[in-house]
PADRENKE-917149 format. One record per residue: x, y, z of N, C-alpha, C, CB in turn; residue number from 1; residue in three letters. Coordinates in steps of 0.05 Angstrom, whole numbers, padded with zeros to 5 digits. Glycine has a CB too. Example, Ala and Ser with C-alpha at 12.3 -4.5 7.8 and 13.67 -1.06 7.14 Angstrom:
% residues 2
{{00264,-00114,00156},{00246,-00090,00156},{00264,-00066,00156},{00226,-00089,00181},1,'ALA'}
{{00257,-00045,00142},{00273,-00021,00143},{00258,00001,00157},{00282,-00012,00114},2,'SER'}
//
This chain:
% residues 84
{{00142,-00132,-00656},{00133,-00148,-00634},{00123,-00130,-00611},{00156,-00166,-00624},1,'MET'}
{{00104,-00139,-00597},{00094,-00125,-00574},{00095,-00143,-00550},{00064,-00115,-00579},2,'ARG'}
{{00103,-00131,-00527},{00106,-00147,-00503},{00089,-00133,-00481},{00135,-00149,-00494},3,'PHE'}
{{00077,-00150,-00465},{00060,-00139,-00443},{00078,-00127,-00422},{00043,-00162,-00430},4,'LYS'}
{{00070,-00103,-00413},{00084,-00090,-00391},{00072,-00099,-00364},{00082,-00058,-00394},5,'TYR'}
{{00089,-00106,-00345},{00079,-00115,-00319},{00098,-00108,-00297},{00074,-00146,-00320},6,'SER'}
{{00089,-00111,-00273},{00106,-00106,-00249},{00113,-00133,-00237},{00092,-00087,-00229},7,'THR'}
{{00133,-00132,-00219},{00141,-00157,-00206},{00127,-00160,-00179},{00171,-00158,-00202},8,'THR'}
{{00113,-00140,-00170},{00100,-00140,-00144},{00073,-00125,-00145},{00118,-00129,-00122},9,'SER'}
{{00053,-00135,-00132},{00027,-00121,-00131},{00029,-00093,-00118},{00006,-00137,-00117},10,'PRO'}
{{00050,-00089,-00102},{00053,-00063,-00088},{00063,-00041,-00107},{00071,-00066,-00064},11,'SER'}
{{00073,-00049,-00131},{00083,-00029,-00150},{00060,-00018,-00166},{00104,-00042,-00169},12,'GLN'}
{{00063,00007,-00175},{00042,00019,-00192},{00049,00015,-00221},{00038,00049,-00185},13,'ASN'}
{{00031,00024,-00239},{00035,00020,-00267},{00060,00033,-00279},{00011,00030,-00282},14,'GLU'}
{{00069,00054,-00266},{00093,00068,-00275},{00119,00052,-00271},{00096,00095,-00262},15,'PHE'}
{{00117,00031,-00254},{00140,00013,-00249},{00140,-00010,-00268},{00139,00003,-00220},16,'ASP'}
{{00120,-00012,-00286},{00118,-00035,-00303},{00139,-00034,-00326},{00090,-00037,-00315},17,'SER'}
{{00148,-00057,-00334},{00168,-00060,-00354},{00160,-00083,-00373},{00196,-00066,-00342},18,'LEU'}
{{00170,-00083,-00398},{00163,-00105,-00416},{00177,-00130,-00408},{00171,-00097,-00446},19,'PRO'}
{{00161,-00151,-00403},{00172,-00177,-00394},{00161,-00199,-00412},{00164,-00182,-00364},20,'ARG'}
{{00177,-00220,-00414},{00169,-00243,-00431},{00175,-00269,-00415},{00184,-00242,-00458},21,'VAL'}
{{00156,-00288,-00415},{00161,-00313,-00402},{00182,-00329,-00418},{00135,-00329,-00398},22,'PRO'}
{{00200,-00342,-00404},{00222,-00357,-00416},{00222,-00386,-00405},{00249,-00344,-00412},23,'LEU'}
{{00228,-00405,-00422},{00233,-00432,-00415},{00262,-00438,-00424},{00212,-00452,-00427},24,'LEU'}
{{00280,-00439,-00405},{00308,-00443,-00411},{00316,-00472,-00406},{00326,-00424,-00393},25,'LEU'}
{{00330,-00483,-00425},{00339,-00512,-00423},{00369,-00514,-00427},{00324,-00529,-00444},26,'ARG'}
{{00380,-00531,-00412},{00408,-00539,-00415},{00410,-00568,-00408},{00428,-00521,-00398},27,'GLN'}
{{00416,-00584,-00428},{00416,-00613,-00426},{00389,-00623,-00415},{00439,-00623,-00407},28,'ARG'}
{{00389,-00636,-00392},{00364,-00647,-00381},{00351,-00628,-00361},{00369,-00673,-00368},29,'ASP'}
{{00361,-00604,-00357},{00350,-00585,-00338},{00333,-00563,-00352},{00373,-00572,-00321},30,'ARG'}
{{00311,-00556,-00339},{00293,-00536,-00350},{00286,-00516,-00327},{00267,-00549,-00361},31,'VAL'}
{{00287,-00490,-00334},{00280,-00469,-00315},{00259,-00451,-00328},{00305,-00454,-00305},32,'VAL'}
{{00237,-00446,-00315},{00217,-00427,-00323},{00223,-00401,-00309},{00188,-00437,-00319},33,'GLU'}
{{00224,-00379,-00323},{00230,-00353,-00311},{00217,-00331,-00328},{00260,-00349,-00307},34,'THR'}
{{00221,-00307,-00319},{00211,-00283,-00334},{00236,-00267,-00342},{00191,-00266,-00316},35,'ILE'}
{{00237,-00258,-00367},{00258,-00242,-00377},{00249,-00213,-00382},{00270,-00254,-00402},36,'GLY'}
{{00267,-00195,-00379},{00262,-00167,-00385},{00270,-00161,-00414},{00278,-00148,-00366},37,'LEU'}
{{00252,-00149,-00429},{00257,-00143,-00457},{00271,-00116,-00459},{00230,-00142,-00474},38,'VAL'}
{{00295,-00117,-00471},{00311,-00092,-00475},{00320,-00093,-00504},{00335,-00090,-00455},39,'ASP'}
{{00304,-00082,-00522},{00309,-00084,-00550},{00334,-00069,-00559},{00286,-00073,-00566},40,'SER'}
{{00345,-00052,-00542},{00369,-00037,-00550},{00395,-00049,-00537},{00367,-00009,-00541},41,'GLY'}
{{00392,-00072,-00523},{00415,-00083,-00509},{00434,-00096,-00529},{00405,-00104,-00489},42,'ALA'}
{{00460,-00095,-00522},{00480,-00108,-00538},{00491,-00132,-00523},{00503,-00089,-00544},43,'THR'}
{{00481,-00137,-00499},{00490,-00160,-00483},{00466,-00170,-00467},{00514,-00153,-00464},44,'ILE'}
{{00465,-00196,-00463},{00443,-00208,-00447},{00455,-00217,-00421},{00429,-00231,-00462},45,'ASN'}
{{00440,-00214,-00399},{00449,-00222,-00373},{00433,-00244,-00362},{00449,-00197,-00354},46,'VAL'}
{{00446,-00266,-00355},{00433,-00289,-00342},{00440,-00288,-00313},{00442,-00316,-00355},47,'LEU'}
{{00420,-00285,-00295},{00426,-00285,-00267},{00441,-00311,-00258},{00400,-00282,-00250},48,'PRO'}
{{00460,-00307,-00241},{00477,-00329,-00232},{00461,-00352,-00221},{00497,-00319,-00210},49,'TYR'}
{{00440,-00346,-00205},{00424,-00367,-00193},{00410,-00384,-00214},{00403,-00354,-00174},50,'GLU'}
{{00401,-00371,-00236},{00388,-00387,-00257},{00408,-00404,-00271},{00373,-00368,-00277},51,'ILE'}
{{00432,-00393,-00275},{00453,-00409,-00288},{00459,-00434,-00271},{00478,-00392,-00291},52,'GLY'}
{{00460,-00431,-00245},{00465,-00454,-00227},{00443,-00474,-00230},{00468,-00445,-00198},53,'LEU'}
{{00418,-00465,-00231},{00395,-00483,-00234},{00397,-00499,-00260},{00369,-00468,-00233},54,'GLN'}
{{00409,-00487,-00281},{00412,-00500,-00306},{00437,-00518,-00307},{00414,-00479,-00328},55,'LEU'}
{{00453,-00517,-00286},{00477,-00534,-00284},{00501,-00521,-00297},{00471,-00560,-00298},56,'GLY'}
{{00500,-00495,-00302},{00523,-00481,-00313},{00546,-00479,-00293},{00515,-00453,-00323},57,'SER'}
{{00570,-00480,-00303},{00594,-00476,-00286},{00610,-00453,-00298},{00611,-00503,-00285},58,'ILE'}
{{00614,-00433,-00281},{00630,-00410,-00289},{00659,-00415,-00280},{00619,-00384,-00278},59,'TRP'}
{{00678,-00413,-00298},{00706,-00416,-00292},{00716,-00388,-00283},{00722,-00427,-00316},60,'ASP'}
{{00724,-00386,-00258},{00732,-00360,-00247},{00757,-00349,-00260},{00736,-00362,-00217},61,'GLU'}
{{00772,-00365,-00275},{00796,-00355,-00288},{00790,-00339,-00313},{00815,-00378,-00294},62,'ARG'}
{{00765,-00341,-00322},{00758,-00326,-00347},{00755,-00296,-00341},{00732,-00337,-00359},63,'LYS'}
{{00753,-00281,-00362},{00751,-00252,-00360},{00727,-00243,-00343},{00750,-00239,-00388},64,'ALA'}
{{00731,-00221,-00330},{00709,-00208,-00315},{00700,-00185,-00333},{00718,-00198,-00287},65,'ILE'}
{{00674,-00183,-00338},{00663,-00161,-00355},{00655,-00138,-00337},{00640,-00171,-00372},66,'LEU'}
{{00658,-00114,-00347},{00649,-00091,-00333},{00622,-00082,-00344},{00671,-00068,-00335},67,'ARG'}
{{00602,-00082,-00327},{00576,-00073,-00336},{00571,-00044,-00329},{00554,-00091,-00323},68,'LEU'}
{{00551,-00032,-00341},{00544,-00004,-00335},{00515,-00002,-00328},{00551,00014,-00360},69,'THR'}
{{00506,00022,-00323},{00478,00027,-00316},{00470,00014,-00290},{00460,00016,-00338},70,'GLY'}
{{00446,00004,-00289},{00436,-00008,-00264},{00452,-00032,-00255},{00407,-00017,-00268},71,'ASN'}
{{00467,-00045,-00273},{00483,-00069,-00266},{00512,-00062,-00261},{00480,-00090,-00287},72,'LEU'}
{{00518,-00036,-00260},{00546,-00027,-00258},{00561,-00038,-00234},{00547,00002,-00258},73,'GLY'}
{{00547,-00044,-00212},{00560,-00053,-00188},{00560,-00084,-00186},{00547,-00041,-00163},74,'ASN'}
{{00551,-00097,-00207},{00550,-00127,-00207},{00574,-00138,-00222},{00524,-00136,-00219},75,'GLN'}
{{00584,-00161,-00213},{00605,-00175,-00227},{00593,-00191,-00249},{00621,-00193,-00207},76,'GLN'}
{{00605,-00192,-00272},{00595,-00208,-00295},{00618,-00225,-00306},{00584,-00189,-00317},77,'ALA'}
{{00612,-00250,-00310},{00631,-00269,-00321},{00619,-00280,-00346},{00638,-00292,-00300},78,'ILE'}
{{00634,-00280,-00369},{00622,-00289,-00394},{00615,-00319,-00393},{00642,-00284,-00417},79,'PRO'}
{{00594,-00326,-00406},{00585,-00354,-00409},{00571,-00356,-00436},{00565,-00362,-00385},80,'ARG'}
{{00582,-00373,-00453},{00570,-00377,-00479},{00546,-00396,-00477},{00591,-00389,-00499},81,'ALA'}
{{00525,-00389,-00491},{00501,-00406,-00491},{00493,-00408,-00520},{00478,-00394,-00474},82,'ILE'}
{{00488,-00433,-00529},{00479,-00436,-00557},{00449,-00444,-00557},{00495,-00458,-00571},83,'SER'}
{{00436,-00437,-00579},{00407,-00442,-00582},{00403,-00463,-00603},{00392,-00417,-00589},84,'PHE'}
//
């Protein structure tokens, strides 16, 4: 598969471009159009909290907190199962 490399802002140059793919996410009667970052080596997928809220997801704060690394190392992550 090949994905188009693009930037998120016109002020960025071509070296800031990353592989992105348009996504249409659905949960029950809610639909959110967004752009996803392609990371073919990832072992976990991250759904931004704001998009989860738009989809009507509810995170139970009593569940486990995941520890992320890399660029997301300072972000809190709570597991949420999503079926396709």
